[in-house]
Each structure stands twice: as structure tokens, then as C-alpha cells.
C-alpha positions as CSV (number, residue, x, y, z in Angstrom):
1,M,1.9,-3.9,-28.8
2,A,0.6,-7.0,-30.7
3,V,3.3,-9.6,-31.7
4,Y,3.3,-11.7,-34.8
5,F,4.8,-14.9,-36.1
6,D,5.4,-14.5,-39.9
7,L,5.5,-18.0,-41.3
8,H,5.8,-17.1,-44.9
9,S,8.5,-14.6,-46.0
10,H,11.1,-13.9,-48.7
11,L,13.7,-11.8,-46.8
12,L,16.7,-13.9,-47.8
13,F,18.8,-12.0,-50.3
14,G,19.9,-13.3,-53.7
15,V,17.9,-16.5,-53.5
16,D,14.6,-15.8,-55.4
17,D,12.4,-12.8,-56.2
18,G,12.6,-11.5,-52.6
19,A,15.4,-9.3,-51.2
20,K,18.1,-8.5,-53.8
21,T,20.9,-7.3,-51.5
22,K,22.1,-7.9,-48.0
23,E,21.2,-4.3,-47.2
24,E,17.6,-4.8,-48.4
25,M,17.3,-8.0,-46.4
26,F,18.4,-6.2,-43.2
27,A,16.0,-3.3,-43.9
28,M,13.1,-5.8,-44.4
29,L,13.9,-7.4,-41.1
30,D,14.0,-4.0,-39.4
31,M,10.6,-3.2,-41.0
32,A,9.1,-6.5,-39.8
33,Y,10.4,-6.1,-36.3
34,A,9.0,-2.5,-36.1
35,D,5.7,-3.9,-37.2
36,G,5.5,-6.3,-34.3
37,T,7.0,-9.5,-35.8
38,R,8.9,-11.5,-33.2
39,A,9.3,-14.8,-35.0
40,I,9.9,-15.4,-38.7
41,C,10.2,-18.5,-40.9
42,L,12.3,-17.6,-44.0
43,T,10.6,-19.5,-46.9
44,P,12.4,-18.8,-50.2
45,H,10.9,-20.4,-53.2
46,F,11.9,-23.9,-54.1
47,S,11.0,-24.0,-57.8
48,P,13.9,-25.6,-59.7
49,Y,12.4,-24.5,-63.1
50,L,12.3,-20.9,-62.0
51,F,15.1,-20.4,-59.5
52,G,17.1,-23.5,-59.6
53,D,18.0,-25.5,-56.4
54,T,17.9,-22.8,-53.7
55,Y,19.1,-25.0,-50.8
56,D,22.7,-23.8,-50.6
57,S,22.0,-20.2,-51.4
58,S,19.2,-19.9,-48.8
59,Q,21.3,-21.5,-46.1
60,A,24.2,-19.1,-46.8
61,A,21.8,-16.0,-46.7
62,F,20.1,-17.4,-43.6
63,E,23.4,-17.5,-41.7
64,V,24.1,-13.8,-42.7
65,L,20.6,-12.8,-41.5
66,R,20.9,-14.8,-38.3
67,E,24.2,-13.1,-37.4
68,Y,22.5,-9.7,-38.0
69,A,19.5,-10.7,-35.9
70,E,21.6,-12.0,-33.0
71,K,23.3,-8.6,-32.7
72,T,20.3,-6.4,-33.4
73,Y,17.3,-8.3,-32.2
74,P,18.5,-11.0,-29.7
75,K,14.9,-11.9,-28.7
76,L,13.8,-12.5,-32.3
77,A,13.2,-16.1,-33.4
78,L,14.3,-17.2,-36.8
79,F,13.4,-20.5,-38.6
80,L,14.2,-21.8,-42.1
81,G,12.0,-23.5,-44.6
82,H,11.0,-23.3,-48.3
83,E,7.9,-22.4,-50.2
84,L,7.5,-25.3,-52.6
85,G,6.3,-24.6,-56.0
86,Y,4.6,-27.9,-56.6
87,Y,6.0,-30.0,-59.5
88,G,6.3,-33.6,-60.5
89,G,9.5,-34.5,-58.7
90,C,9.0,-32.5,-55.5
91,I,8.4,-35.5,-53.2
92,E,11.8,-36.8,-54.0
93,A,13.3,-33.3,-53.4
94,L,11.6,-33.2,-50.0
95,G,12.7,-36.7,-49.1
96,R,16.3,-35.9,-50.0
97,G,16.1,-32.7,-47.9
98,R,16.9,-30.3,-50.8
99,C,13.4,-28.8,-50.4
100,R,13.0,-27.9,-46.8
101,T,9.8,-28.5,-44.8
102,V,8.8,-25.7,-42.4
103,A,11.5,-25.6,-39.7
104,G,12.1,-29.3,-40.1
105,S,8.5,-30.3,-39.3
106,R,6.2,-32.4,-41.4
107,Y,4.5,-29.2,-42.6
108,V,5.1,-28.2,-46.2
109,L,4.3,-24.7,-47.5
110,V,3.1,-25.4,-51.0
111,D,2.5,-22.8,-53.8
112,F,0.7,-23.0,-57.1
113,P,0.1,-20.6,-60.0
114,E,-2.9,-18.4,-59.4
115,D,-4.6,-19.8,-62.4
116,V,-4.1,-23.4,-61.2
117,E,-6.9,-25.9,-62.0
118,F,-8.7,-27.3,-58.9
119,F,-7.8,-30.9,-59.8
120,Q,-4.1,-30.0,-59.6
121,I,-4.4,-28.7,-56.1
122,E,-6.4,-31.7,-55.1
123,S,-3.9,-34.1,-56.6
124,A,-0.9,-32.3,-55.0
125,V,-2.5,-32.5,-51.6
126,K,-3.1,-36.2,-51.9
127,H,0.5,-36.8,-53.0
128,L,2.0,-34.8,-50.2
129,R,-0.2,-36.5,-47.6
130,S,0.5,-40.0,-48.9
131,A,4.2,-39.2,-48.5
132,G,3.7,-38.2,-44.8
133,Y,3.6,-34.5,-45.1
134,R,1.1,-31.9,-43.8
135,P,0.4,-29.4,-46.6
136,I,0.0,-25.7,-45.9
137,L,-1.8,-23.9,-48.8
138,A,0.3,-20.7,-49.4
139,H,-1.8,-17.6,-50.0
140,A,-5.0,-19.7,-50.7
141,E,-7.0,-16.5,-51.5
142,R,-5.1,-16.2,-54.8
143,Y,-6.3,-19.5,-56.3
144,R,-9.4,-18.5,-58.2
145,C,-10.5,-22.1,-58.6
146,L,-11.1,-22.4,-54.9
147,A,-13.9,-19.9,-54.9
148,S,-16.1,-22.6,-56.4
149,H,-14.8,-25.4,-54.2
150,M,-15.4,-24.2,-50.7
151,T,-16.7,-27.6,-49.6
152,W,-13.3,-29.1,-50.5
153,I,-11.5,-26.4,-48.5
154,E,-13.7,-27.2,-45.5
155,D,-12.8,-30.9,-45.9
156,F,-9.1,-30.1,-46.3
157,H,-9.2,-27.8,-43.3
158,D,-11.2,-30.3,-41.1
159,S,-8.8,-33.1,-42.0
160,G,-5.7,-31.3,-40.7
161,G,-4.8,-29.2,-43.8
162,V,-3.6,-25.7,-43.1
163,V,-4.8,-22.6,-44.9
164,Q,-2.5,-19.6,-45.0
165,V,-3.5,-16.2,-46.3
166,N,-1.4,-13.0,-46.9
167,A,-2.1,-10.0,-44.8
168,A,-1.8,-7.4,-47.6
169,D,-4.3,-9.3,-49.8
170,A,-7.0,-8.2,-47.3
171,V,-6.6,-4.7,-48.5
172,G,-6.3,-5.5,-52.2
173,C,-2.6,-6.1,-52.8
174,W,-3.4,-8.9,-55.3
175,G,-6.6,-7.5,-56.7
176,R,-10.3,-7.7,-56.1
177,S,-10.9,-11.4,-56.5
178,A,-8.1,-12.3,-54.0
179,K,-9.5,-9.7,-51.6
180,A,-13.0,-11.2,-51.9
181,L,-11.8,-14.7,-51.3
182,W,-9.7,-13.6,-48.4
183,K,-12.7,-12.2,-46.7
184,R,-14.8,-15.2,-47.5
185,L,-12.3,-17.7,-46.1
186,V,-11.8,-15.6,-42.9
187,K,-15.6,-15.2,-42.3
188,S,-16.1,-19.0,-42.9
189,R,-13.4,-19.8,-40.3
190,L,-11.3,-21.6,-42.8
191,V,-8.0,-19.7,-42.3
192,D,-5.4,-21.0,-39.9
193,I,-2.4,-18.6,-40.4
194,V,-2.0,-15.0,-41.6
195,S,1.5,-14.2,-42.9
196,S,3.1,-11.3,-44.8
197,D,4.7,-13.1,-47.8
198,G,7.0,-10.1,-47.8
199,H,9.2,-9.7,-50.8
200,N,10.5,-6.1,-50.7
201,L,10.3,-2.7,-49.0
202,T,7.7,-1.2,-51.2
203,S,4.9,-3.2,-53.0
204,R,5.1,-6.4,-50.9
205,Q,6.2,-5.4,-47.5
206,P,6.9,-7.8,-44.6
207,K,4.0,-6.5,-42.5
208,I,1.2,-8.3,-40.8
209,S,-0.5,-5.3,-39.1
210,V,-2.0,-4.1,-42.3
211,C,-4.9,-6.6,-42.0
212,I,-5.5,-6.5,-38.3
213,D,-8.3,-4.0,-38.3
214,L,-10.2,-6.0,-41.0
215,L,-9.4,-9.3,-39.3
216,S,-10.8,-8.0,-36.1
217,R,-14.1,-7.2,-37.7
218,Y,-14.7,-10.9,-38.4
219,C,-12.8,-12.6,-35.5
220,D,-12.5,-12.2,-31.7
221,A,-9.2,-11.3,-30.1
222,E,-8.4,-14.9,-29.3
223,T,-8.8,-16.0,-32.9
224,V,-6.7,-13.1,-34.2
225,R,-3.9,-14.1,-31.9
226,A,-4.2,-17.7,-33.0
227,L,-4.0,-16.7,-36.7
228,T,-1.1,-14.3,-36.3
229,W,0.9,-16.0,-33.6
230,E,-0.1,-19.2,-31.9
231,N,-0.9,-21.5,-34.9
232,A,2.5,-20.7,-36.4
233,W,4.2,-22.0,-33.3
234,R,2.2,-25.2,-33.5
235,V,3.5,-25.6,-37.0
236,V,7.2,-25.2,-36.2
237,R,6.7,-27.6,-33.3
238,D,5.1,-30.1,-35.6
239,E,1.9,-30.2,-33.6
240,P,-1.7,-30.3,-35.0
241,L,-3.4,-26.9,-34.9
242,G,-5.8,-26.2,-32.1
243,T,-6.3,-24.4,-28.9
244,V,-3.0,-23.0,-27.5
245,T,-2.7,-21.8,-23.9
246,K,-0.8,-18.6,-23.2
247,D,1.9,-20.6,-21.4
248,D,2.5,-22.7,-24.6
249,T,3.8,-19.9,-26.7
250,P,6.3,-17.4,-25.1
251,E,6.1,-13.8,-26.2
252,R,9.7,-13.9,-27.3
253,I,12.2,-16.6,-27.9
254,P,15.9,-16.0,-28.8
255,V,17.4,-17.0,-32.1
256,A,19.6,-19.5,-30.3
257,T,16.6,-21.2,-28.7
258,S,14.8,-21.4,-32.0
259,E,17.8,-23.3,-33.4
260,R,17.6,-25.7,-30.6
261,I,13.9,-26.5,-31.3
262,W,14.4,-27.2,-34.9
263,G,18.1,-26.9,-35.7
264,H,19.8,-27.2,-39.0
265,G,21.5,-30.5,-38.4
266,R,19.9,-33.9,-38.3
267,N,16.1,-34.1,-38.8
268,E,15.1,-37.1,-36.8
269,K,11.6,-37.3,-38.3
270,H,12.8,-37.7,-41.9
271,G,16.2,-39.3,-41.1
272,R,18.3,-36.9,-43.2
273,N,21.0,-34.4,-42.6
274,E,19.9,-31.0,-43.7
275,K,23.4,-29.6,-43.9
276,Q,24.3,-32.2,-46.5
277,G,20.9,-32.2,-48.1
278,N,20.6,-36.0,-48.3
């Protein structure tokens, strides 16, 4: 059975537009595990104008999920981050630790409205990089403006930027234009990570397997594994993406071990205490 690392998910209950109840959160984790997911980064939205400051609520929900996972799936790895809805004051929020990077790394999962103007993405990437972060474009296939700026995506990708796409968009979850750009990005070798962006048990499920057949048409088996497993491990270890040997990424890693890699205490790279958020 293929195994996956889901780097973009909204399982945490009562935090954003993801799981609404504890029971739904547990059921979503069950669904993801049955699909082959063996590592997950929980990335609730950090968009103060939409959801408020989700630092405390996400930490509390994460602890509930971790307790369930330790009892039910002891070999499952859990990590915590945020999906940053880019806004003017976000660099300060990142610096203070209120908005989490991906598992305490320098990587930031950044989100924009699907009708975002290209210059806004370009400007956001420059600001994040100048502050020392490595941007990951969340569900890049949804930003219609990028279809006419493929050269910029190539430059972004070649300079260390990370392009993430959603598995379900390969089969039309977000409409024809997103599906078309998804295929174009994959065929152009501009995708680094495939995630579920799972929000619920019905219309936006936490499954990665839905795109594997299509992904395998355009990529060899080694690349498919990199996009769905190995590259995500590089991110949580704060490493540049590239070739990963089999010995570098264990098939399974316990929750307790994942906490030791990037715990929820002091983040040495940014000199802050994530429990206190300052």
C-alpha cells in the first residue's frame, strides 16, 4: 500500500472552516489513515479577519487529536502549522509566533484568494523571503492569474519556492480551470507537494489517493513518491527539496518521535517560545 504525507489539512475541530466537532475530526483522521496517510501536518487557517487568532484554539484541538492518534494509530506522525492567509501584518505575526510556520521550520504555507492579482502573489513572496521564510504556495492551481505567468512560477520554483497542489483538484473538485492548471503544473514538473487540503468527510475529503492514477500518467513512480511523501519530510526537517534516499524517510514514525523532531516548545531558528506565542 502506498503511504502519504499530507502537508496541508484542516482536521482540527472548531478552529476554522474544517472539522466542526471532535467526532468529525476523529472520523477525518480515520479516513485519512485508511487512505494511506501516515504523516499529517495540521494547517488551520491563520486569517485574523476571517477566523481571528487561531493559535490557542488550534493548539488545544491538536492536543485532543494527538491523544486520539496515540491510542488509535501509534505509528502515525502528527505535526502542527498554519495556512497563512496573506495580509499586511502577517510578518509580525510570524515573528511573534502567533502564526505558525510548518512544523517550526522556515517554510510558510501561504494562501491567497483565487482571484488574487499576480502582483500581489509576487509581492507577498518577496516579503516572506526578505524576512527569512521559505514560501509554499498553497493549492497553486486555484490562482487563475498564474496560468499566464508560468515563467514566474518556473523562477519561483527554481529559486527554492515550493508549489503545493490539492489532490482532489486533479479530478475537478475546484472546477475546470483549476483542473487544467493542475495538469499543466504537473506536466511542467513545477509541483513539489501534493496534499489533500481536507476540510470535511464529504465534499473535501482528506484523501490523496484520488489523484494517484492521473499523477502516474505524467510522472514516474519515484516522482510520485517524492510529491506525496518525501518532499513533505524535507519541509518539516527544514531542508531544501531535492533527491531523498529511501533511508532518509522512514515509512512510519510515531507521534512521540515527530514531537521530538519539531516539538511545540522553543523554536531555536526563530528564537521564540511557541507555547507562549512570543
